[in-house]
C-alpha positions as CSV (number, residue, x, y, z in Angstrom):
1,M,21.6,-6.6,-12.0
2,E,25.2,-6.3,-13.2
3,V,25.3,-2.6,-12.3
4,L,24.4,-3.5,-8.7
5,K,27.1,-6.1,-8.5
6,G,29.6,-3.6,-9.8
7,L,28.6,-1.1,-7.1
8,F,28.9,-3.8,-4.5
9,E,32.4,-4.8,-5.6
10,R,33.5,-1.2,-5.8
11,H,32.4,-0.5,-2.2
12,F,33.4,-3.8,-0.5
13,K,36.4,-4.6,-2.6
14,A,35.1,-8.1,-3.1
15,P,32.6,-9.6,-5.5
16,A,28.9,-10.2,-4.8
17,E,28.5,-14.0,-4.5
18,E,24.7,-13.9,-4.4
19,A,21.9,-11.5,-5.5
20,K,18.5,-12.4,-4.1
21,P,15.4,-10.4,-5.0
22,L,13.4,-9.3,-2.0
23,Q,9.6,-9.2,-1.7
24,G,7.5,-7.2,0.7
25,Q,9.7,-4.1,1.0
26,L,8.3,-1.2,-1.0
27,G,6.2,-3.7,-2.8
28,G,3.8,-1.2,-4.3
29,S,6.5,1.2,-5.6
30,G,7.6,-0.6,-8.8
31,R,11.2,-0.8,-7.6
32,T,13.4,-3.9,-8.0
33,I,15.0,-4.6,-4.6
34,V,17.9,-7.0,-4.2
35,R,20.0,-8.2,-1.3
36,L,23.6,-8.7,-2.4
37,T,26.0,-10.7,-0.3
38,G,29.6,-11.6,-0.5
39,G,31.7,-13.0,2.3
40,A,30.6,-11.3,5.5
41,S,29.2,-8.3,3.7
42,S,25.7,-7.5,2.5
43,A,23.9,-4.6,1.0
44,I,20.5,-3.7,-0.6
45,G,20.5,-2.8,-4.2
46,I,17.7,-0.7,-5.8
47,L,16.9,-0.5,-9.5
48,Y,14.3,2.1,-10.4
49,G,13.8,4.1,-13.6
50,V,12.5,7.4,-12.2
51,R,15.7,9.5,-11.9
52,E,14.0,12.4,-9.9
53,E,12.8,10.0,-7.2
54,N,16.3,8.4,-7.0
55,V,17.9,11.8,-6.7
56,A,15.5,12.8,-3.9
57,F,16.1,9.6,-1.9
58,L,19.9,9.9,-2.2
59,E,20.0,13.6,-1.3
60,F,17.6,13.2,1.6
61,S,19.5,10.1,2.9
62,R,22.8,11.9,3.1
63,H,21.2,14.9,4.7
64,F,19.5,12.9,7.3
65,R,22.7,11.0,8.1
66,R,24.5,14.2,8.6
67,K,21.8,15.1,11.1
68,G,22.4,11.8,13.0
69,L,19.1,10.3,12.0
70,P,18.8,6.5,11.5
71,V,18.5,6.0,7.8
72,P,20.6,3.7,5.5
73,E,24.1,4.7,4.5
74,I,24.4,5.1,0.7
75,Y,27.3,2.9,-0.5
76,G,27.2,3.8,-4.2
77,E,25.1,5.0,-7.1
78,D,24.8,5.0,-10.9
79,L,21.9,7.3,-11.7
80,S,22.4,6.8,-15.4
81,Q,21.2,3.2,-14.9
82,G,18.7,4.0,-12.1
83,A,20.8,2.0,-9.6
84,Y,22.0,2.6,-6.0
85,L,23.4,0.5,-3.2
86,E,22.5,1.1,0.4
87,E,23.0,-0.4,3.9
88,D,21.2,-3.6,4.7
89,L,19.0,-3.0,7.7
90,G,17.7,-6.6,8.0
91,D,14.3,-8.1,7.4
92,T,12.1,-6.9,10.3
93,T,9.7,-4.1,9.6
94,L,7.8,-2.4,12.3
95,F,4.6,-4.0,10.9
96,E,6.1,-7.5,11.1
97,Y,7.3,-6.8,14.6
98,L,3.9,-5.6,15.7
99,S,2.2,-8.6,14.1
100,A,4.5,-11.0,15.9
101,H,3.8,-9.3,19.3
102,R,0.1,-9.0,19.4
103,V,-3.0,-11.2,19.9
104,G,-6.0,-9.3,18.6
105,E,-6.0,-5.8,20.2
106,R,-3.6,-7.0,23.0
107,I,-0.2,-5.7,22.0
108,A,3.0,-6.6,23.9
109,P,4.9,-3.9,25.7
110,E,8.0,-4.3,23.5
111,A,5.9,-3.5,20.4
112,I,4.4,-0.5,22.0
113,E,7.9,0.7,23.0
114,A,9.1,0.3,19.4
115,Y,6.3,2.6,18.3
116,R,7.1,5.1,21.0
117,K,10.7,5.2,19.7
118,V,9.4,5.8,16.2
119,V,7.1,8.7,17.1
120,A,9.8,10.2,19.2
121,L,12.1,10.4,16.2
122,L,9.5,11.9,13.8
123,P,9.9,15.5,15.0
124,R,13.6,15.3,14.3
125,F,12.8,14.6,10.6
126,Q,10.1,17.2,10.4
127,V,11.7,20.1,12.3
128,E,15.4,19.6,12.9
129,A,16.3,18.0,9.6
130,G,13.7,19.9,7.7
131,R,15.1,23.3,8.4
132,D,17.9,23.2,5.9
133,L,16.9,20.4,3.6
134,N,17.3,20.9,-0.1
135,Y,13.7,21.1,-1.2
136,R,14.7,21.8,-4.8
137,V,15.1,18.0,-5.3
138,C,11.6,17.1,-4.2
139,Y,9.5,15.2,-6.7
140,P,6.9,15.6,-8.0
141,R,6.2,18.7,-5.9
142,A,8.2,20.7,-3.4
143,S,5.3,21.0,-1.0
144,F,2.1,19.4,-0.1
145,D,0.2,22.2,-1.7
146,R,-3.2,22.6,-3.4
147,Q,-2.1,20.6,-6.4
148,S,-0.7,17.7,-4.3
149,I,-4.0,17.5,-2.3
150,A,-6.1,17.6,-5.5
151,W,-4.1,14.7,-6.9
152,D,-4.7,12.7,-3.7
153,L,-8.4,13.4,-3.6
154,N,-8.9,12.7,-7.2
155,Y,-6.9,9.5,-6.9
156,F,-9.4,8.4,-4.3
157,K,-12.4,9.5,-6.4
158,Y,-11.5,7.9,-9.6
159,Y,-9.5,4.8,-8.6
160,F,-11.5,3.9,-5.5
161,L,-15.0,5.4,-5.4
162,R,-15.6,4.9,-9.0
163,L,-14.0,1.5,-9.5
164,A,-15.7,0.2,-6.3
165,G,-19.1,1.3,-7.8
166,V,-20.0,3.7,-5.0
167,P,-22.4,6.4,-6.3
168,F,-21.6,10.1,-5.6
169,N,-22.6,13.5,-6.8
170,E,-19.4,14.7,-8.6
171,Q,-20.1,18.4,-8.4
172,A,-21.1,18.3,-4.7
173,L,-18.0,16.1,-4.0
174,E,-15.7,18.6,-5.7
175,A,-17.2,21.4,-3.6
176,D,-16.3,19.4,-0.5
177,F,-12.8,18.7,-1.8
178,S,-12.3,22.4,-2.3
179,R,-13.5,23.2,1.3
180,L,-11.3,20.4,2.7
181,T,-8.2,21.6,0.7
182,K,-8.6,25.2,1.9
183,F,-9.0,24.0,5.5
184,L,-5.9,21.7,5.3
185,L,-3.8,24.5,4.0
186,G,-4.7,26.6,7.0
187,A,-2.3,24.6,9.1
188,P,1.3,25.7,9.3
189,H,3.1,23.8,6.5
190,E,6.8,24.8,6.5
191,Y,8.0,21.4,7.9
192,F,9.4,18.3,6.3
193,L,6.5,15.9,5.3
194,Y,7.9,12.4,5.1
195,R,4.8,11.5,3.0
196,D,4.7,7.7,3.5
197,F,5.4,7.4,7.2
198,Q,4.0,4.0,7.9
199,S,4.9,0.7,9.6
200,R,6.3,-1.0,6.5
201,N,8.8,1.8,5.9
202,V,10.4,1.4,9.3
203,M,13.0,-1.3,9.9
204,L,14.0,-2.6,13.4
205,R,17.5,-3.7,14.0
206,D,18.7,-4.6,17.5
207,G,15.5,-3.0,18.8
208,Q,16.2,0.4,17.2
209,P,14.2,1.9,14.3
210,F,15.6,2.9,10.9
211,F,13.7,4.7,8.3
212,L,13.1,4.1,4.5
213,D,11.0,5.3,1.6
214,Y,11.0,9.1,2.1
215,Q,11.8,10.0,-1.5
216,G,8.3,11.5,-1.9
217,G,9.0,13.9,1.0
218,R,8.3,17.7,0.6
219,R,7.3,20.7,2.7
220,G,4.0,20.2,4.5
221,A,2.0,20.2,7.8
222,L,3.1,18.3,10.9
223,Q,-0.2,16.4,11.2
224,Y,0.1,14.4,8.0
225,D,2.9,12.0,9.0
226,I,1.7,11.1,12.5
227,A,-1.7,10.5,11.0
228,S,-0.1,8.2,8.4
229,L,1.5,6.1,11.1
230,L,-1.4,5.9,13.6
231,Y,-4.1,5.2,11.0
232,D,-1.9,2.8,9.0
233,G,-4.5,0.3,7.7
234,K,-3.4,-3.2,8.4
235,A,-1.5,-2.2,11.5
236,D,-5.0,-1.8,13.0
237,L,-3.8,0.0,16.1
238,P,-6.4,0.2,18.9
239,P,-7.9,3.7,19.5
240,A,-6.5,3.9,23.0
241,L,-3.0,3.1,21.8
242,R,-3.3,5.6,18.9
243,Q,-4.1,8.3,21.5
244,E,-1.2,7.3,23.7
245,L,1.2,7.5,20.8
246,L,-0.2,10.8,19.6
247,D,0.4,12.2,23.1
248,C,3.9,10.8,23.1
249,Y,4.6,12.5,19.7
250,L,3.2,15.8,20.8
251,D,5.3,15.7,24.0
252,C,8.4,15.2,21.8
253,L,7.3,17.8,19.2
254,G,7.0,20.3,22.0
255,G,10.8,20.1,22.5
256,F,11.4,21.5,18.9
257,I,8.6,24.1,18.4
258,D,6.4,26.3,20.5
259,L,3.5,23.8,20.3
260,K,-0.1,24.8,20.9
261,R,-1.9,21.5,21.1
262,D,-5.4,22.9,20.5
263,E,-4.2,24.5,17.2
264,F,-2.5,21.2,16.2
265,M,-5.6,19.2,17.0
266,E,-7.9,21.6,15.1
267,H,-6.4,20.3,11.8
268,Y,-5.3,16.8,12.9
269,Y,-8.4,14.7,12.0
270,A,-8.8,16.4,8.6
271,Y,-5.3,15.1,7.8
272,V,-6.3,11.7,9.1
273,Y,-9.1,11.7,6.6
274,V,-7.0,12.8,3.7
275,R,-4.3,10.2,4.4
276,I,-6.9,7.4,4.6
277,L,-8.4,8.7,1.3
278,Q,-4.9,8.7,-0.3
279,A,-4.4,5.1,0.9
280,L,-7.7,3.9,-0.5
281,G,-6.9,5.5,-3.8
282,A,-3.6,3.5,-3.8
283,Y,-5.4,0.3,-2.9
284,G,-8.0,0.9,-5.7
285,F,-5.3,1.6,-8.3
286,R,-3.3,-1.4,-7.4
287,G,-6.2,-3.7,-6.7
288,F,-9.2,-2.8,-8.9
289,Y,-7.2,-1.3,-11.8
290,E,-4.0,-3.3,-11.9
291,R,-5.8,-6.5,-10.6
292,K,-3.3,-7.1,-7.8
293,A,-5.9,-8.5,-5.4
294,H,-3.7,-8.5,-2.3
295,F,-3.7,-4.8,-2.1
296,L,-7.5,-4.9,-1.6
297,Q,-7.1,-6.9,1.6
298,S,-6.1,-3.6,3.3
299,V,-9.5,-2.0,2.4
300,P,-11.5,-3.3,5.3
301,Y,-9.0,-1.9,7.8
302,A,-9.3,1.5,6.2
303,L,-13.0,1.3,6.4
304,K,-12.8,0.3,10.1
305,N,-10.9,3.5,10.7
306,L,-13.5,5.5,8.8
307,Q,-16.2,4.0,10.9
308,W,-14.3,5.0,14.1
309,L,-13.9,8.6,12.8
310,A,-17.6,8.9,11.9
311,A,-18.6,7.8,15.4
312,N,-16.0,9.8,17.4
313,V,-14.8,12.9,15.4
314,K,-16.7,16.0,14.2
315,L,-14.6,18.0,11.8
316,P,-14.7,21.9,12.1
317,I,-16.0,22.0,8.5
318,A,-19.1,20.5,6.8
319,L,-18.3,17.9,4.1
320,P,-21.8,16.4,3.4
321,A,-21.1,14.8,0.0
322,L,-17.8,13.3,1.1
323,M,-19.3,11.9,4.3
324,D,-22.2,10.4,2.5
325,A,-19.8,8.6,0.1
326,L,-17.6,7.4,3.0
327,G,-20.7,6.2,4.8
328,S,-21.6,4.1,1.7
329,L,-18.1,2.7,1.7
330,S,-18.2,1.8,5.4
331,S,-21.5,0.0,5.2
332,S,-20.5,-2.0,2.0
333,E,-20.4,-5.7,2.8
334,K,-18.7,-6.3,-0.5
335,L,-15.8,-4.1,0.5
336,Q,-15.7,-5.4,4.1
337,G,-15.2,-9.0,2.7
338,L,-12.1,-8.0,0.7
339,A,-9.8,-9.0,3.6
340,A,-10.4,-12.6,3.0
341,P,-8.0,-14.6,0.7
342,A,-9.7,-16.1,-2.3
343,N,-9.8,-19.6,-1.0
344,E,-11.6,-18.7,2.3
345,L,-15.3,-18.8,3.1
346,T,-16.4,-15.4,4.4
347,V,-19.3,-15.7,6.9
348,R,-21.0,-12.3,7.3
349,I,-22.9,-12.0,10.5
350,F,-25.4,-9.2,11.2
351,S,-27.5,-8.1,14.1
352,F,-30.5,-5.9,13.2
353,S,-33.9,-4.7,14.3
354,F,-37.1,-6.1,12.8
355,H,-38.5,-2.5,12.9
356,R,-36.0,-1.8,10.1
357,Q,-35.2,-3.4,6.8
358,L,-33.4,-6.8,6.8
359,P,-29.7,-6.6,6.0
360,T,-29.0,-6.9,2.3
361,D,-26.6,-9.4,0.8
362,E,-24.0,-7.6,-1.3
363,S,-21.8,-10.6,-2.0
364,G,-24.1,-11.9,-4.8
365,N,-24.4,-15.3,-3.2
366,G,-27.9,-15.0,-1.8
367,G,-29.5,-17.3,0.7
368,G,-28.1,-17.8,4.2
369,F,-30.0,-17.6,7.4
370,V,-32.2,-15.1,9.2
371,F,-32.8,-16.0,12.9
372,D,-35.7,-14.3,14.8
373,A,-34.6,-13.8,18.4
374,R,-37.8,-12.0,19.5
375,S,-39.1,-15.2,21.2
376,L,-36.2,-15.0,23.7
377,P,-36.2,-13.1,27.0
378,N,-35.6,-9.4,26.3
379,P,-33.1,-7.5,28.5
380,G,-34.2,-4.3,26.9
381,R,-37.4,-4.4,29.0
382,E,-35.4,-3.9,32.2
383,E,-34.2,-0.4,33.1
384,R,-30.7,-1.6,34.2
385,F,-30.0,-2.9,30.7
386,R,-31.6,-0.1,28.6
387,L,-28.5,1.8,27.8
388,L,-26.3,-1.4,27.4
389,T,-25.8,-3.7,24.5
390,G,-25.4,-7.4,23.8
391,K,-21.6,-6.8,24.0
392,D,-21.7,-5.7,27.7
393,S,-20.9,-8.2,30.3
394,A,-24.1,-7.6,32.4
395,V,-26.3,-8.3,29.4
396,K,-24.3,-11.4,28.4
397,E,-24.5,-12.7,31.9
398,Y,-28.3,-12.2,31.9
399,L,-28.8,-14.0,28.6
400,E,-26.3,-16.8,29.4
401,H,-28.5,-17.7,32.4
402,E,-31.6,-18.2,30.3
403,E,-31.9,-21.8,29.1
404,S,-34.0,-20.9,26.1
405,V,-31.2,-18.6,24.8
406,G,-28.6,-21.4,25.1
407,G,-30.9,-23.8,23.2
408,F,-31.6,-21.2,20.5
409,L,-27.9,-20.4,20.0
410,A,-26.9,-24.1,19.9
411,N,-29.5,-24.8,17.2
412,A,-28.3,-21.8,15.2
413,I,-24.7,-22.8,15.5
414,A,-25.5,-26.4,14.3
415,L,-27.2,-25.1,11.2
416,V,-24.5,-22.6,10.4
417,D,-21.7,-25.2,11.0
418,A,-23.4,-27.6,8.6
419,S,-23.8,-25.0,5.9
420,A,-20.3,-23.6,6.3
421,G,-18.8,-27.1,6.0
422,A,-20.9,-27.8,2.8
423,Y,-20.0,-24.4,1.4
424,Q,-16.3,-25.0,1.9
425,R,-16.5,-28.4,0.2
426,R,-18.3,-27.0,-2.8
427,G,-16.0,-23.9,-3.1
428,F,-18.5,-21.3,-2.1
429,S,-17.0,-18.0,-0.9
430,N,-19.8,-16.3,1.0
431,L,-22.4,-17.2,3.7
432,M,-24.7,-14.6,5.3
433,V,-26.2,-15.0,8.8
434,S,-28.5,-12.4,10.4
435,F,-30.0,-12.3,13.9
436,G,-32.9,-9.9,14.4
437,C,-34.7,-8.8,17.5
438,T,-37.0,-5.9,18.5
439,G,-34.4,-3.1,18.8
440,G,-31.3,-4.7,17.4
441,Q,-29.4,-3.8,20.6
442,H,-29.4,-6.7,23.0
443,R,-30.4,-10.3,22.0
444,S,-29.4,-10.1,18.3
445,V,-26.1,-8.5,19.1
446,Y,-25.3,-11.1,21.7
447,L,-26.2,-14.0,19.4
448,A,-24.1,-12.5,16.5
449,E,-21.1,-12.1,18.8
450,Q,-21.4,-15.6,20.1
451,L,-21.6,-17.1,16.6
452,A,-18.6,-15.0,15.5
453,K,-16.7,-16.2,18.6
454,H,-17.5,-19.8,17.7
455,L,-16.5,-19.5,14.0
456,R,-13.3,-17.5,14.5
457,G,-10.3,-19.7,14.3
458,S,-12.1,-22.3,12.1
459,A,-9.8,-23.3,9.2
460,G,-10.6,-21.5,6.0
461,V,-13.2,-19.3,7.6
462,N,-13.1,-15.5,7.6
463,V,-15.7,-13.8,9.9
464,V,-17.1,-10.3,9.3
465,V,-19.5,-8.9,11.9
466,R,-21.8,-5.9,11.6
467,H,-24.3,-4.6,14.2
468,V,-26.6,-2.4,12.1
469,E,-28.4,-0.6,14.9
470,L,-25.2,-0.2,17.1
471,E,-23.5,1.5,14.1
472,K,-26.3,4.1,14.0
473,M,-25.8,4.7,17.7
474,G,-22.0,5.1,17.3
475,K,-21.3,2.0,19.5
């Protein structure tokens, strides 16, 4: 700490009166981050023992500032002690700003505008600043090449798949990894790849974005960084907003290169996948291996993104073993429940078809409830509802006007409420509730959604909902 105080005094010509460790910024990196203050001055001090990464960050920071990009000014450094001092950009990350300006999927215009500013600046890093960057200081690789991709994919395989207990055929998975790597490297990759371009590495000061944590940057493809931001796990951006921001990015990128959108999009979703796999590997290493449980709370958000990709995207290459493994991850209730803090009761609510197997309890708790909704009026028998689900307003209106449905739901809610209260008092962590009907599309889905709506917001209750048949239909 004394070295940071020395750097502070040397720059500001006054002693540091307070040095306060910061949490939450770069929390998974192993760095010690300190805010130093003295008089009206403040700065951020970094202590980190990997000299190569420190050199890369300092070199890149100075280069980006020369290009007029919003990154912190470097006030001083002592590489022999792994220390440097940089501009204090405040406490508000883009992620925190987003969280404060949203209710569920409804995101306030000012937060969307902040994202638009961020994606508009990305091409300047990738193209304008990347042209004459000193790539010799990149660490550990100068480019996102075959070796870099192999590290990320194996990180996912060994620290997530294996530690999560998901079965896979190693030889078949390696064959898919090889095909995926070859495909990824088919995209132009002579640009600056920021590497960790996500919402916690962007600070907002006076409404303007500033960028951090690019010391892992290297040459690479344009698709990787925008995929990192838009599929950032806990940010949980709605699909429509992701598309809006991707269009904004591509519009801005077209001002720097001769952009052919169809060629960009050919490789885009493969980079989305590889970025999600890299993130899962990091969550697994920090969470399963290092036993830092809070990292695992990001897993369900990554799985939600994988489910969306499976339902909406078809890659130009076949990756059967990888897709099978990802399907097993996405359907794992054990992994879905990781978002809940340890002191919460997770209520897992399923809808299913009695023509299929009952949902299985992966929490290890056992018990719970299975409600048979086949005695209720069936919207599926009417042609106007055949292609709809229990989430659609027409089906909900139909069922809400049936007295028997209201009575059935009230009784189910009363039973679940009583059990949930008892479980919380006794310290149980999991309760499973399943609603079945003939096709698993209308009545069971409606009842599951209504119970989830009732339970959400209850103190100490985390709700996880899965519609087994709708997932198969891609809805």
